[in-house]
N, C-alpha and C positions, 0 to 999 in steps of 0.2 A: 619484505614479503609477508603477507598476513597468512597465518596458518590456523587451522582448526583442529585441535587435537583433544580439547576437552570434551571427550564423549564418554557415554555410560559404558562402564565396564571395559574400558579401552585404557591401556598403558602406553604413555609416550615415551618411547625409548630412545629415539634419536632419528637420524636421516639415512636414507640409502647412500651408498659410497661407490664411486666409480674408481677401481684401483688402477686403471690405465692412465686416466687423466689425473689421477690423484686429487680429485675433487668431489664435493657433495653433490648428489642429485636432488631433484625436486621432491621425490616421494619421501613421505614421513614413514617411520617404522612404528606401527601402531599394533600393539600386541593385545589379544583378546584375553581378558583376566581368566576366563574359563579354560583356556589352554594350559594354564599353570596347574590345573588339577592333575595333569599327567606329568607334573614335575619338570625341573629344569636343572641343567649342569652348566657351570660356567668354569672354564679353565683358561689360564693365562699367566705368563711369567710376571715377575715383579716389574712394575712400570708399564704393564700393558693396559692399565685402566680398568682392570677387572673389578676392583673395590668400587670405583665411580659408577660402573654399570650396575652392579648389584645393588648399591645404594639407591640409585635411580629407580630400580625396579621396586624396591621397598618403599620408596616415597611415592611412587604411583599408587601402589596398593593402599598405603595409608590414606591417601586423598580420597580414595574410593571407599574408605571405611572398612577395610579388611584388616584384622589384627594379625600380629606376627609374634613368634618366639624365635629369637635370634641367638644363636650360640656363637660367641665371640672369643676364639682362642688367642687372638693378637691384639685386640683393643681397638681396631679400626671401626668397628661398628658404632662406638660410642660417639663418633662424629655426627650421627643422626640428631643429636641434641645441640649441635653447633648451627642453629639455624637463625639467621639475623634479617628479618624483613626490611630493616632500614638500610642494611648493607653499608653502615657507617664504619669508618676505620676504628672508632672507639669500641665497636662491638667485637672487632676481630683482635684487637691488641692483647687482651688478656690470655688469648690462646696462641699468640705468636711464640715460636720457639727462639729464645733469646741467642742461642748458639747459631741458629740458621741466619738470623739477622746479622750477627757479627761476621759469618762467612761471606756474606753478600756485602760487607762494609756499609751496613745500614743500622740505625736505631730500630728497636722494635716498633716504635711509633711510624717510622718511615715504611718499614715492611708491611705493617698493618695498612697503611693507606694504599700501598701498591696492591696488596691482596684484595682489598675491598673493590679497588678499581678492576682488577682481573676477574672478580666474581661478577660485577655489573656487566662487563664485556661479555663474559662466558654466557650468562643468562641471556642477554640480549642476542648474541649470535645464534642461540638456539631457540629463539623466539618465545622466551619466558619473561615473566615479569615478577618483581618482588611480591606482588599479590599472591603468587602461588606458594611462596614461603609462609604467608600468613595463613593460607588455606591449609597447608600441610599441619601447622602448629595447632589449628583449630579442630582438625578432623580427628586426631588421635591423642591419647595420653602416650608419652615417652618416658621410659623408666629404665634405669641401670640397676641391675641386681649383682651383687659380688658374693656368691656363696664362699663361705669359709674366710670371709674378710669384712671389715666394716666400712670400706671405702663408699661403696654404693648402698643400695637398699639390702640388708641382710636377708638371707633365704635359708629356712630351716629345712633340712632333709630328712629328718627323723620320722616324717610321716611315710617314708619309703618302707619302713617295717610294719605300717598298719595293714590289717587284712584289706585286700582289694575288694571292689564292689562285687555283688553277687553275680552280676553277668560276667564278670571275668573269671570267677571260680567255676561257673558253669561251662565255660568255654575251655576245654582241656588244653588246647594248643596255646590260647593266650594266658592261661593260668601257668603252664609250664614255662612260657617265655619270661612272664613276670618273675617267677622264682629264680630262674637262672640268672636273669640280669641283676636282680637284688643281691643274690648270694655272691655272684662273680664280682660285681662292683665293690661290695663291701669287703671282700677278702683282698681284692686288688688294692684297695685303700689302705689295708693293714699290711701291704707288703707281702702278701701270700700269693703264689701262683695259682691261678683259678682257671682250670680247664673243666667246664661243666661234665665232660665225659670221663676224664681221667683222674682229676684231683679228689682225693678222699675228703679234703676239708670242704670243698664245694658241694660234694654230694650229700655229706652230713648236714651242712647248713641248709641245703635245699630241702632235705627230708624233715628237718625241724620246722622250717617255714611252712611246708606243705601241710604238716599235721596241725600246727598251731592255727593257720588261717582257715583250714577246712572246718576246725572246730568253732570258728566264729570269733577267735580271740586275735589280739594284736601283740606285738613285741616292742620293746625299746632295746637299745644296745645292751643295757644291763641285764634285761630279761633273756636276751640271746646268749649272753655269756653263761647265765645260770642254766640255760637249756642245753648248751654244749657240754657243761659239766655233768648234768643229770638230765638226759633227754627223757621225754615221756614215751619215745619210741623204743622197742625192744629189737627190732630187726631192721636192717638196711638191705633190701633186696632180699636174696634168699639167705643171708648170713645174720647170725645173732649180732648184737651191737658190739660186744666186747671182742669178738673175732674180727669184725670190720674195722673198729677203731677203739683200741683199749683205753681205759679210763686215764692212764697216766698221760697218754698222748693227747687225749681230749682236754686234759688240764693244761697242757702246754699250748694248745690252740686257744683255748679260753684266755689264757695269760697274754697271748699276742694281740688278741681283739681288745683286751682290758687296757693293755698299753696304749692303744689308740684312743680308748675312752678317757684315759687318765691324762693324755696329752693336753696341755694348757691350749694348744691351737685348735683342738677339736671342739672346744666350747663354742667357737664362732659358727660351727656347723648347726648348732642347736638353736640359734636365735634367729628372730626375724619372721617374716611371712611363711607360711608352710608352703611346700612345693605342690602347688595345685594349678593345673593348666587353665582352669576356668578363670582364676584370679590373675594369671599372668596375661591372658588374652583380653580380659575385659575389667574394667574398674567396677566397684560395687554399684555404680549408677548404670551400668551398661554400655559405657563408652568404650569403643575399641582401643586396645592398647598395643603398642610395640614395645615388647619386653626384651631388653638386651641382657642376656646372661653372660657377664664378663668373667672369663676363667684364666685370663693371661697370667694372673698373680699365682695360679696354683701349680703344683708339681704334676708330672705326667700321670702319676696314679690317681691323683685327686682329680685331674681333669677327666680321666676316663670314668671315674666313679659318678661324678655329676652329669656328664653327658649320657651316661647309661640310665641313670635314675630319671632324667628329665625326659628322654625319648620314650621310656616305659610310661611315665606319667601322661605324656601326650597320647599315646596309643589307648591308655585305659579312658581318658576323656573322650577321645575320638570314637570309641566304640559305644558310648552312651549317647552319641548324637544320632539324628535321623539322616538318612541318605539324601544327597543333593548333587545336582550337576553343576552348581554355582560354587564360586571359590569362597570357601568359609573362613580358612585361616591358612597362614603360611608358617612353615617351619625352615629356618634358614640356618646354615652352618657355614661360616666364612672359610674354614680351612679343614677339610676333611682326611687330609694326610694322616695316616695311621689309625684312623677310626673306621675305614671301609676298605681295607686291603684285599688284594685278589686271593691270597692263599691263607694267611693268618685268620684267626677267628677270635678278635678281642671282644669283650663283653658288649661294646657299642654296635657291633656289626648286626647281629640278629634283629634288635628293634628298629635299626634304620632300614634294613631290608623289608621288615614288616610294614613300615610306614610307606615305603615306595610301592609295595604291592597292594596295600588295602586303602592308602589315603584317598585315592580318586573317588571311591564310592562315598566318601564322607565330605568331599570338597576340601580336603586338607592337601595342599600343595607343597612339596618339598623343593628347595632350592639349595644346592650343594656346590660349593666353589672350591677350587684348588689351584695352586701354581705347580704341583707336582703330579702331572698326568699319568706318570709311569706307575705309580703306587695306587691305582684304582681298580676296583672290582668292576670291570665293564659288563660283566655278565649280569651282575646285580643291578647295574645302571641301565639295563635294557628296558626298564619301566619309565625312563626318562624321556619325554616326549619332545623337549626342547634343548637344544645344545648352544651355548654361546662360546666360540672358541677365539681367543685373543692371541696375541703374539707369543710364540713358544720359543724356548731357549735353544733347543737343538733339534736337528732333523729326526733324531730318535723320538723325541717328544711328539713331533708332528706325526710320524708314522704310527706311534702308539695310539694317538687320538683317532686317526683315520681308521685303525684297526678296531678301536672300541666303537666308533660310529658304525662301521659296517656290521658289527655283530648286534648293536643296540637297536638300530633303526629298521623298521619293517621294509623288506624289499631291498635291503643294502644301500649302497651308496655308488656314485660315479666318481671313482678314486681319480680319474683324469681330469675331472672338473674341479674337485675339492683341492687337490694338491696345489695347483698354481694360485688359487684363491687364498689358501693358508699361507703360502710363501710370501704373499703380498701385504700381509697384515701389518699395520703400524700402530702407534699409540692411539687408544680409544676406537680403533677399528676392529670390529668383531665379524666373524662369520656366524650367522644365526641359521640353524637348521631346525625348523619346526615341523613335526609330523602333520601337523593341520594345515600346513601350506604346501604348495606344489613344488617349490624349489628352494634352495639356500638363498640367503640374502646377505650382501656385504653391507654393513651399517657402521655409522660413526655414533657413538653414544651421545646422548644430550648431556649438557653441563648439570651437575649435581646441585640441588637446592642447598644441601648441607655443606659447610665449609669442611673440605677434606684435609684436616689438619694432620692425620696420621694417628697413631695409637696414642691414647691419653694415659697419663700416669695415674697412680692410685689417688694422691691428693687432688689431682685435676678432676677426677671422677667425684671425689668427696665434695669438691666445690660445686659441681653440677647439681648433686643430689642434696645439698645442705637445705635448701628451701622445703624440699619434699620431707626430709627428716624432721625438720622443725615443725611442720604441720602435723605429722603423725604424732610427735611428742606431745603437741599442744591439745590434741584431741583426747576425749576421756578414754580410758582404758576399756576396751569392749569386753564385757562380761566379767569384769573384776568384781569380786564380792567384797563389800566393806565388813570385813570380819576380822577378828583378832584370834590368834592361836590360843586355843584353850589349853588347860593343863594337860600335859602329854604323859604318856606311859611308855615304858620300855617295850612292852609286848602288846600285840595286837589282842583286842577284846574278842572273846569267843562268841559267835552269833548262833542262834537257834538254826536247826537243820533246814527249817522251812524258808530261811532267808538267804538267797543267794548273795555272794559278794564279789566285787570286782575292784580293780585298781586303775587309776589313770597313769599314763607315763609321764615323767617329768621332762618336759620338753624345753623349758625355759629356765635360765639361771643356773647358778652353781651353788654348792654348799649342801648341808644336811637337809634331808627331806622329812617333813612332818605331815602325816596323813590326817586329813579332816573328814568326818563322815558326811555324805550326802545321800539322799535317797533318790534313786532313779526310778521313774515310772514310764512305761512305754504304753502308749494307747493308740487306737485306730479310731478315726472320727469320720462320719460319713456326711458329706455336705451335698445338698440337693437343691436344685433351683431349675424348674421345669421351663421358666421363661427364657433363661439363658441356655437351656439345654445342658445344663451342668449336673453332672452325676460323678463326684469325686471322693475317693477315699484317701485320707491323709494319715500317714504314720508320724507320730510326734513323740520325742523323748524329752522328759523333763528332769532336770537335776536340781533338787531343792535342799535347802538346809533343814534341820530340826529345831524344834523349839528348845529352849533351854532345859525343860524338864523331860524332853524326849517324847512326849505324849502326842505332839501334833507335828505334822510336816507342813512347813511354810510354802505350800505350793505358789502362793502369790509372789514369791521371790524367786522362783525356779528360774534357771538358765534353760532355754529352749533349743534343742538341736533336731536337726532333720534325721540324723542318724549318729549314735554315739557308741553303741554297743561293740561294733567291730574294732573300735579303737581302744577298747578296755582290755586289761589283763588279768589273768587268773591270780598272779602272785604279785606281791610288792618288792620294792627295793630292799636290799639287804641293809641292815643297821638303821632303818628308818624308825622314827618314833611315831606314836599314835595318840590322838586325842582320846580323852575318856569318853565312852559312850553311855548316856543315860540308861539306867535299868529298864525304863519303859520301852526302849527300843530293842531289848533283847528278850522280849517275851514271845511265846510261840503264835500268839494271835496277832503280832505285829503287822506282818505283811497284809493281812486281810483287811485290817483297819486302814492301813495306808492306801490299799487299792479303792477301798470305798470312798475315802476322802479325795482321792484324785479324781474319781468319776464325778463327784458333786462340784469340784473346783472347775473341772473342764466344762460342765454344763453351764456354770455361771459365768465363765470368762473366755472360753475357747471360741474363737472366731476365725473364720478363713476369709483372708483379703484375697479376693479374686480379680485379677486385672484382666480387662476386656478390650480388645481392639476391634471396634465394629467394622472398620474398613477392610480388614483382612478376615474377619469372622474367626478370630483366634482369642483363646483365653489362657491364662497362666496355668501352669500345672501344680499339683500338690507341693507346697514347700518352695516353690520357685520364687526368688527374690525379684524385686522390680528390675533391678539391673540385668539379671540373667534373662527375664523375660523380654526387655528391650533388645538385648543382644540377639535373642532369637528372632524377634520381629525384624531386625535389620537384615538378617539372612533371608527371612521371608520375603521382605521387600525386595532384596537384591534378586532372589529367584523369579518373583513376579516381573521385575523390571527386565531381567535377561530374557524371559519368555516373551514379554511383549515386544521387546526390542527386535527379537528374532522373528516374531509374526510380522512386525512392520516391514523388516527388510525383506521378508518372504513376499509380502503383499506388493512391494514396490519392485521387487526383482524382475518380473517380466517386462514391465515397462522400461526399466533401465536397460535390461538386455537388448530390447527391441531398438531403443535409441542408439545403443552402442553399436549394434549391427548395422543400423541405418547410416550412422556416421561412417563406419568402416566402408559400406558400399558407396556412400557419396564420395569418401576420399579416393576410392578405387577409381570412380567415374571421373572424378576431377583429375585424377592423374592420367587417365585415359584421354580425357579432352585436351589436357596441356600437351600430351604426347602427340595427339593428332594435330594440334595447332602448330607445334614445332615442326612436324613433318610436312604440313602444308606450307608453312613458311619456307621451308628449304626448297620444296617443289617449285613454288613460285619464283624464288630467287633464280633457280636453275632455268625455269622457263623464260623468265624476262631476260636473263643473260643470254640464252640461246637465241632470242628473237633479236637482241641488239647486235650480237655477232653476225647473225645471218644478214642483217640489213647493212652492216659495215663491210663485210667480206664476200657477200654473195655476188654472183655475176650480174644479178640485176638488183638494183636498189630496192625495188618493190616487187615481191613476188607473191604467188598465192600462198607459198609455204611460209613466208615471213608474216603474211597477214594472219594465217591460221594460228602461227605461234603467239602472235601479238593477242589474238582473240583468247586463246587459252590462257595466257598469262593474266589478262584482265579477269577472266573468270576465276582464276587461282586467288587473284588478290581480293575478289569479292568473297571467295569462300574463307578467307583469312578472317574477314569481319565477322562472318557467321560462327566460325570456330571460336573466336574470342569471346563472342556473346555466350556460346555454350560453356566456355570455361568459366566465365562470370556467374552464369546460372549455377553451375555445379559447385563453385565455391561458396555462393551465396546459401544454396541448399545446405552445404556442410556446416556453414556457420550457424544457420537456423536451427539445425538439429543438435549442434553442440550447446546452443543457448537453452534449448528445451531440456537436454540432459542435465545442464548445470542448475536450471530451475527446479527440475524434478528431485535432484540431489539436495538441494537447498530445502525443499519442501519436505523431504525425508528427515533431514537433519533437525529441522524446526519441530517435527512431530516427536522425534526421539528426545530433544531437549525439553519439550513440554511434558513428556512422560517422565523424565528425571525430576521435574519439579513437583509433579503429582506424587511420584513414588519416592520421595525424600524420607528416609528413616528418621531424620530429626524432626519432621513435621507430622509424623504419624500420631494421631490422638489416642490416648489411653485413658479408660475411666476404670475406677475401682468399685467393686461390689462387696459388701461385707455379708457373709453368711453365718448362721448359727446352726449347730447340730441338734437334733432332737435327742431326748435321753436315750431312746431306743437305739440311737445311731452312734453311741459311745461305747467302744470296747476297751476295757483295760487289760493290758497283757502283763508282762513280767514286772514285778516290783523287787527291787534288789537294793542292797547298801553298796554304795561306791566309795572307797577311799580315795579322796582327791589329794594330789600331791602339792604342798605348799613349801615356800622357802622364805627365809628372812631377806628383806630388801636391804639396800645400803643404809636406809633411815632407820633400820631396826624393826620396822613394821613388817607383817606377813604379806607375801605377794603370791598369787596362784602361780604354779610352775607347770600347769597343764594348759592344753588349749581350750579356750573358753567357747569356741564355735566351730 
């Protein structure tokens, strides 16, 4: 049977299921991607097929170009990278569990062949072809991150202590949530009970973060330890600092966190890509990414730490985006047991609740899954619009889910309807309740495109990510400066009062820190182009080395940052060494001279590369990379596509409804005509029978009554012919209307398909325009000296220990 499920903004999840007959129905279960902006919850015991359904949902989103951040506490989501378009046994064999093969009295090669055949059959049975696997692999970038370990791509979490963006600080609620999450998460990682309302430790750290971030500075772990011992604050609430938390006890707290910093295993948390939602959702080129954050190898405290930080990073990213009704991104968590309980308040709960409440406005859809429905905060999950309910282990679990649905869904539910449906669930059969649909649906999930091998081990993840790591290692180190460490001094040089100084955090490597001087210049540049309707101010920060004699700043060799100052600190690391600073750099007139030279350098070299999409009449924002611009274009295309698809459906809706009504009336008429024909046949048989009987048993062989009955029987037989013709005409009319309906639906599908080709994000043309500022449009702001952190590499040469971009 040919099926058509490759529709714009539609996810093919499976087929409708008849529980009474235990058989599939004809209807496909097609899920509107926009429905996911009201979030989804999936519950089901082990073996229910929950993982397969959720992976199918992620696969459909990926094919549609929707990026996702997936938190994977068990290791199942790594299966998304096991996609084999050829479905060859040799593709499956490296991932076959040898012990499983032995249990089945097979060799790994034999089990691989059997598995490959099973995947071919499963895909064919759900009307899917291997080309869909190719399409999935081409649509998104798939990556596995392993924070705190080196199996997958490493992920540095130290940016969590950086000052948040200005819009977060301006939002008191968001700012408080960020502070509580970071302080609670960090102390939980250090093994310290962290209650935001009762714990002195959490309150102290929260106050330190509040003071530091509001002043525009950032911290690293070492800076936080120093701030705990000697805080810049004098009061906590109404109490003075010593009364609230005496110095000796603060030292004990600082030692506890220092033990965390000193732990050899903690260095793994400081390496790799920074924890940045934009980088996790999109590649530098703007290609959507499915980022799997694997945390199966971590302890419970470490898992809570990374989940809390990650959710807060997503919230901060989300609040910087524009509003949309289309699905922009997905946040998926495979097992929320313990992270969203009904009574307790772990650090992860508040940011998860914030995402559920506010994500819809920004097009961020949350998908939460669990096999433990008893330990869920169903009141918090009242924001979830779609529920996928699989087979549950106990009647108590079913009752708990029904109670949750009753409180979560508007208008409640029909318990008498849902209870028997839930009791009839089998493997891969789910009850889907979507608030955007009229009634619940029983469905059987489609076959996953990915090979559902089960949790992957660390070495297996390393094997999957080895090509990616090799490519990263082979690329030039971004922003690394080719410089050698100069003669160092034990103490920091004294700068003139007119020259501010800052320090970068040491986020990479281990070992002693040596600070090298760089000059930071912040400038605003005004770029205007009336033809493009362009009027943009860009704020740019440059970090440049000094000439050997210190008389000049080498602005042509500067690193360029969109924003740097919020990541800088006021104090440096303890026991660090400092490079000598040329005498010329320590004069009072230094800052003014550097400011003037920066203005001249910017006039000569500063250019704004503006990307323009004429089709959508959209241009890039100040400092926006091409990858980020293309990611924004993809959403704009999806919004336009969704709007035009809706308009098309609305345009065709009256005609489709009219034809459907006509078919219904024709069907009713056909049934009436058939009923009348059946009734007429019965009357005729009775009439003819009466005539025959009268002729056989009447007192006279031929009588007037017999003649009349014979005439009536003849007329009845004639009416049968007319009634038969009426039935034929009614059925013919019904078939004609059905064909017109099918033709109209085909016409609508063709227009939508054509729309998809026109509004394909991959084919949207972008051109670049280079703009130069006028001298009067360059305003140089703060000039400061920044001590950048360096360490010696394995080869003995210096390497930058700070983030270069």
